[in-house]
N, C-alpha and C positions, 0 to 999 in steps of 0.2 A: 504493499500500499502506501510504503514512505517514497518510492520509485514514482508513483505516480503524481505526487505532491509538490515535488522539484519541478517538474515540465508544466507543472498549472501552474506555479510561482512563477517561473520565469516569463512563461509568456502574458501573465497578467502586470508584471514589471516593463514587459517591452510593449505591452498596450499603451503602459501610462505616461512611458516616455517619449512614445510618439506622438507631438501635437499636432501634427499632420493630418495624423487619422482620427480626430475631433475637430466635430465641426466649432467655428468661432464665431462668435455674434458680429452683426454688422461694424461694430464700432473698432472691434477688435482687428478683422480684417483690414479697413481700411487700415487702421495706425500699423499694421505690418504693412503693407504697399507704401505709406510713405516713409517708413523705414528702408523697405529694401531697395524699394523703384523710385519712390516719391510720386509727385503729379496722382495722389490717388483721389482729386475731385473729379477731375477730368477721367480719370478712367472708371470711376463711377457713372457719368454718361455714358459712354462706353458700352458698359454692360449693360445698361439698361437697354440701350438700343442694339445691340447684337443680339441678345438673347428672344426679345421680342421681334426683330427682323426673322430670327429663326424658327422660330415660333407660329411667323404670320405667315411663311413662306415669302419674306422677304427679300431676295435674292438678289438684287442691284442695291440693296443697306448695306449688306453683307460684303459683297465685291467693292462698294469703294471705301471699306475699310480696309486693303488689300495693302502691305506694304511688299509693291512690287518692286522687284521678282522674289517670291517667296514660293517654295516647293508647298504639292500634297500630293501628300503616301496614299494610293489609293490602288487595289487592284494587284496587290505586289509588287507596284512601281511606282519611284517617284515621277511626277508632272510640274513641268515648270511653268509660274503662273506669270507673266509677263506682264500681264493688266487687267486689268477688272474684266473686260470681255472672255477674259481666258479663264477665269472665273465660271462667271455667268453665263458662257457660251456650254460650258460643259458640267454645268450643275449636278443634275443626273446621274453622271457618269461619272463622279469623281466624289461624291459626299452620300454615303449610307443614310438610308432613313432612319436607323437608330444615331447615326453620330450628330444629325440635324437635331433628333430630338431630347440628347440628350445635354448638348449648348442651348435648345431654348428651357430647357429646364434647368439651366446652370442656377444650384444655391448659392449665394455671395459666401455665404460662411464656409464652403468646402473647395474655394479655388486653391488651385497649386501657387502658392507665391515661393520666385525664386529669382538669380541676380540675372536671371538669363529670361524670365519674363514671368506673366500668369498664363498658366493652363486651366483651361475648363475641360469637365468632364474627364478628369482623370488624365489631362493632357491629348486629348481629341483634338483641342486650336489652343494656339498658343500668339498671346497680343504681347507686343511689348514698348515701350514709350520712345518714340521714333522723335527724335530734333529736329527741331527747324534749323537749325546751323550751328556752328561752335561753341556758341553759349549757353546752348541747351536751356535756356530763359521759358523757350515756348517749343511745342511740337504735337504730335498726335498720340493717341492710344492705336496703331495698327496689327492686324494678325500677320503674325510672321511664320505660322507654321498649320497644318492641318494635316490631322492622322488618322486615318480609318482603320 
């Protein structure tokens, strides 16, 4: 019996040590985004628009958020998106309905935040802040990768 307790205790400790597995409050997530990347207020707007566009099937809005060129992993291959039309015109072939639904249903407190950007739907889509110039005083949150 004791042998079973040790793995259970270790599993419980690991679960507690992994804050990424726990959902954050919206305020805590905003603070995390601000600490790691910055521009959290701008991200909040992008988050709302991207998730709504995915739910509503608004392909043009999603395509307008692309950091062109970027890659889409689909069908076991990588596809280069050079402009918004590349994504919009190939939407059905590149994005699985499950991916679209998962991004559309993304909970703000369950985002992945790292120095590489912000991941939606367990990494199915990544966004990052793209600076407008070298000062990086302004810019836009844009899609940098989509994975199916």
